Each structure stands twice: as structure tokens, then as C-alpha cells.
C-alpha positions in Angstrom: 146.1 100.5 95.4 149.7 101.1 96.8 149.9 97.5 97.9 148.4 96.0 94.7 150.7 98.0 92.4 153.6 96.6 94.4 152.3 93.0 94.1 151.9 93.5 90.3 155.5 94.8 90.1 156.8 91.7 91.9 154.7 89.4 89.7 156.0 91.2 86.6 159.6 90.8 87.8 159.0 87.1 88.4 157.8 86.6 84.9 160.8 88.6 83.5 163.3 86.6 85.5 161.6 83.4 84.4 162.4 84.3 80.8 166.1 84.3 81.5 166.7 80.6 81.2 164.7 80.5 78.0 166.8 83.3 76.4 170.0 81.7 77.5 169.1 78.3 76.1 168.1 80.0 72.8 171.4 81.8 72.7 173.4 78.7 73.4 172.1 77.2 70.2 174.5 79.6 68.4 177.5 78.1 70.3 178.2 81.2 72.4 179.9 80.6 75.8 178.6 81.7 79.2 180.9 84.7 79.8 180.4 86.1 76.3 176.6 86.0 76.7 176.8 87.5 80.2 179.1 90.2 78.8 176.6 91.1 76.0 173.8 91.3 78.6 175.8 93.6 80.8 177.2 95.7 77.9 173.7 96.3 76.5 172.2 97.2 79.9 175.2 99.4 81.1 174.2 102.6 79.2 170.7 102.5 80.8 172.2 102.1 84.3 174.7 104.9 83.6 171.9 107.2 82.5 169.9 106.3 85.7 173.0 106.9 87.9 173.5 110.3 86.3 169.8 111.2 86.9 170.0 110.1 90.5 173.2 112.1 91.1 171.6 115.2 89.5 168.7 115.3 92.0 168.7 118.2 94.4 168.0 115.9 97.4 170.7 113.5 96.4 172.9 112.2 99.3 176.3 111.0 98.3 177.4 107.6 99.4 180.2 107.2 101.9 183.3 105.2 101.0 182.1 102.4 103.2 178.7 102.3 101.4 180.4 102.4 98.0 182.5 99.4 99.1 179.5 97.3 100.3 177.4 98.2 97.2 180.3 97.2 94.9 181.0 93.9 96.8 177.4 92.9 96.9 176.8 93.9 93.2 179.8 91.7 92.1 178.5 88.8 94.3 174.9 89.0 93.0 175.2 90.2 89.5 178.6 88.7 88.4 179.4 85.7 90.5 175.8 84.4 90.9 174.9 85.2 87.3 178.0 83.5 85.8 177.5 80.3 87.9 173.8 80.4 86.7 174.8 80.8 83.1 177.2 77.9 83.4 174.5 75.6 84.7 172.5 76.0 81.5 175.2 74.2 79.6 174.3 71.1 81.4 170.7 71.1 82.6 167.3 72.2 81.3 165.8 75.6 82.0 162.9 74.1 84.0 165.2 72.0 86.3 167.5 75.0 86.8 164.6 77.1 88.0 163.5 74.5 90.5 167.0 73.9 91.9 167.7 77.7 92.1 164.8 78.1 94.5 167.1 76.5 97.1 168.3 80.1 97.8 165.5 81.1 100.2 166.6 78.2 102.4 170.2 79.4 102.2 169.1 82.9 103.3 167.2 81.4 106.2 170.2 79.3 107.3 172.7 82.1 106.9 170.6 84.4 109.1 170.2 81.6 111.6 173.9 80.8 111.9 175.5 84.2 111.5 172.9 86.6 112.8 171.4 84.2 115.4 167.9 84.7 114.1 165.7 81.9 115.5 164.2 79.3 113.1 160.6 78.5 113.8 159.0 75.1 113.6 157.1 76.3 110.6 160.3 77.3 108.9 161.8 73.9 109.7 158.8 72.3 108.0 159.4 74.6 105.1 163.0 73.5 104.8 161.9 69.9 104.8 159.3 70.5 102.0 161.7 72.5 99.9 164.5 70.0 100.0 162.1 67.1 99.5 160.8 68.8 96.3 164.3 69.6 95.0 165.4 66.0 95.6 162.3 64.6 93.9 162.8 66.8 90.8 166.5 66.1 90.9 166.4 62.3 91.1 163.7 62.2 88.5 166.2 63.6 86.0 169.2 61.4 86.8 168.7 59.2 83.7 167.1 62.0 81.6 168.5 62.4 78.1 167.6 66.1 78.4 170.5 66.8 80.9 174.0 66.9 79.5 175.6 66.6 83.0 173.1 66.6 85.8 175.4 66.7 88.7 177.7 69.4 87.3 174.7 71.5 86.3 173.2 71.1 89.8 176.6 72.1 91.3 176.7 75.4 89.4 173.0 76.2 90.3 173.7 75.6 94.0 176.8 77.8 93.8 174.7 80.5 92.2 172.0 80.2 94.8 174.6 80.5 97.6 176.1 83.6 96.0 172.7 85.1 95.5 171.8 84.4 99.1 174.8 86.2 100.4 173.9 89.1 98.1 170.3 89.2 99.6 171.5 88.9 103.2 174.1 91.7 102.8 171.5 93.8 100.9 169.2 93.7 103.9 171.4 96.2 105.7 172.7 98.4 102.9 169.6 98.8 100.8 167.7 100.8 103.5 170.7 103.1 103.9 171.3 104.0 100.2 167.8 103.3 98.7 166.7 100.6 96.3 167.2 102.5 93.1 170.8 103.6 94.0 171.7 100.2 95.2 170.4 98.4 92.1 172.0 100.9 89.7 175.4 101.2 91.3 175.6 97.4 92.0 175.0 96.6 88.4 177.6 99.1 87.3 180.1 97.6 89.7 179.4 94.1 88.6 180.0 95.0 84.9 183.7 95.6 85.7 184.7 92.0 86.6 182.4 90.7 83.9 184.5 92.7 81.3 187.8 91.6 82.8 186.7 87.9 82.8 185.6 88.2 79.2 188.9 89.8 78.2 190.9 87.1 80.0 188.9 84.3 78.3 188.6 85.5 74.7 190.1 88.9 74.5 186.7 90.5 74.2 186.0 88.7 70.9 182.2 88.8 71.2 181.1 90.5 67.9 181.3 87.6 65.4 178.1 85.8 66.3 174.9 85.7 64.2 172.6 88.8 64.6 170.1 86.7 66.5 172.5 86.5 69.5 172.6 90.2 69.8 168.9 90.6 69.6 168.7 88.0 72.5 171.4 90.0 74.3 169.5 93.3 73.9 166.2 91.6 75.0 167.9 90.1 78.0 169.4 93.5 79.0 166.0 95.2 78.9 163.5 92.5 79.8 165.5 90.3 82.1 167.8 92.8 83.7 166.8 96.5 83.7 163.0 96.2 84.1 162.8 93.4 86.6 165.6 94.7 88.9 163.8 98.0 89.4 160.3 96.4 89.5 161.4 94.0 92.3 163.0 96.8 94.3 159.9 99.0 94.1 157.7 96.0 94.7 159.6 95.0 97.9 159.3 98.6 99.1 155.5 98.4 98.7 154.6 94.8 99.9 157.7 93.8 102.0 160.3 91.2 101.3 158.2 88.3 102.8 155.2 88.9 100.6 157.5 89.6 97.7 159.2 86.2 98.1 155.8 84.5 98.1 154.6 86.3 95.0 157.9 85.7 93.2 157.7 82.0 93.9 155.4 81.8 90.8 158.6 82.1 88.8 159.3 78.3 88.3 155.8 77.7 87.1 156.3 80.4 84.4 159.7 78.8 83.4 158.2 75.3 83.2 155.4 76.3 80.8 157.8 78.5 78.7 160.4 75.7 78.5 157.8 73.2 77.5 156.3 75.3 74.7 159.4 77.2 73.5 162.3 74.8 74.1 160.3 71.5 73.8 161.5 70.3 77.2 159.6 67.4 78.7 158.1 67.9 82.1 157.3 64.7 84.2 154.7 64.3 86.9 157.3 63.8 89.7 159.0 67.0 88.5 155.7 68.9 88.8 155.1 67.4 92.2 158.7 68.4 93.2 158.0 72.0 92.0 154.8 72.2 94.0 156.7 71.1 97.2 159.4 73.6 96.6 156.9 76.4 96.1 155.0 75.4 99.2 158.3 75.5 101.2 159.2 78.9 99.8 155.7 80.1 100.6 156.1 79.0 104.3 159.6 80.5 104.5 158.3 83.9 103.3 155.1 83.8 105.3 155.2 86.0 108.4 151.8 84.9 109.7 150.4 88.3 108.6 147.7 89.2 106.1 
């Protein structure tokens, strides 16, 4: 029961994260820019994280973080929840939600390569095969969309997705060491709070924090994103990883692109081609092999 609850939490988090692109695309129909939408998402979620932080600090068994731990949590939070998120939001200005989700799944290969080059972790033949499958699937989906009228600027959109995936990979690799030290709940809460600061500064520089003149639908989308795409899945994935392990979690979470493709087709009326579906399957197979440890 302990394991299956963890698997369900990872599955739920994957579904919530898959909704992100759908909500962003819906919000962009109201001519809101990337940093304004990201700011709304963070502003609406911030009170929840502040409340959770207060509850964590009030616990009798609470262990205060050292200055070094605060520094690492803040840096990683900014990398994962500000830098990676902003790049990701920017990509949606140029490409479809379904293609973005396929391209974003390049990040497990980045994690593998970063660990191989900087931590001298050996790469197995199975993982090399996984890299080949993943990149083959991404290229298949990418080149299928070169002449697609659905993409505003395919190469610029792909560039932002790759930058987002690289930033998120650095966040994950760094989190491997600090999360066991501070705990998943503390890490997630404090990292999100830390990331809110540069988001607000960025928004102030760009538009002097003028984000309250949009139609009411934009704010409903922002509130929904704050709860359903930010707060709930971040804690669900942290708890799920604790129960099933990061390898199994990555395999379960690889269902995310499938969710996005179906949602984008039915909600955003995006057209999905056969080569794009085949590319998605190759990417998912590659991610599966990267996460697979050879254990049941």
C-alpha cells in the first residue's frame, strides 16, 4: 500500500504538470506576456507556501537549516522554479503544447550526461541505447513540425525548451544532495519562496508590476495554475519519490507527454501527426530505460 500510494502520487503529479501547457496557451489568448503570467502563478501560490513554511517551522522536531543549506535551497529554487519556468513559458509563444512536452523530455538525458561528466557516474550500454532512442524520437517529432502552420517559430521555441530542460536538469542534479539533508517538504516550500523573489523583480523591471488589468479569466487561470499545477504536484511528486524512488518516479511520470497530447488535441484543437506520435513513443521508451534500474 505504501508503494502504490507513492505511485499514485507521482501519476497525479504527472497529470497536473501536463495541464501546465494547456493553461498557458489558454492564458496567452488574452495577450498576457510570459513573465506576467509566471508572476500571477507565483503570487497566487506564495501564501500557501508561506503558510506551509510557518507550519514546518512550528514543529517541535524542526531542525533549522544552516546558512549553507539556505544558500543551496535558494539557488536551486531560483534555477528550477524561476529560470526553468520562465524559459518554458517563453517557449509557448512559439510552439504547440504537445511539441513542447515532447521536447522538454530531453531533460532526463541532460541529468544522465551531467552526472556522467561532472560526477564521473558510468553510463551503461542500456543508457546509451536510451539516449539514442530519446534523441531519435525528439528529432522525429521536431522535423515533422518544421513546416507546420501550428508553430510560430519552431527553432526559437525549441531553443527555449532546451534551455528550460537544461536549467531543470541542474536543479534535479543539485537537489539529489540537498533534498535528503533538509527533507522534501522543506526543500520544495523554501525553494518556491526563494524563486518568487527574482520573478517579482523581473516583472517589476519589465512592466512595473502592471499585471492587474487583464480579463477575469486570466486570474482564474492563474489561481488554477497556482493550486493544480504548482502546489499540489510539487508536494505529490516529492512524497511520491520518497515512496517509490526517483528511478521509478521518472518512469511513471513519463506518461506526462501522453496526457498533454490528448489534452492539447481536445482542448486547444492542436493537430497530432503519426510521426509525432511515433516520436513521442520513442522518447518515452528512452526515458523509461534511463529511469530503469533493472529492479522490480
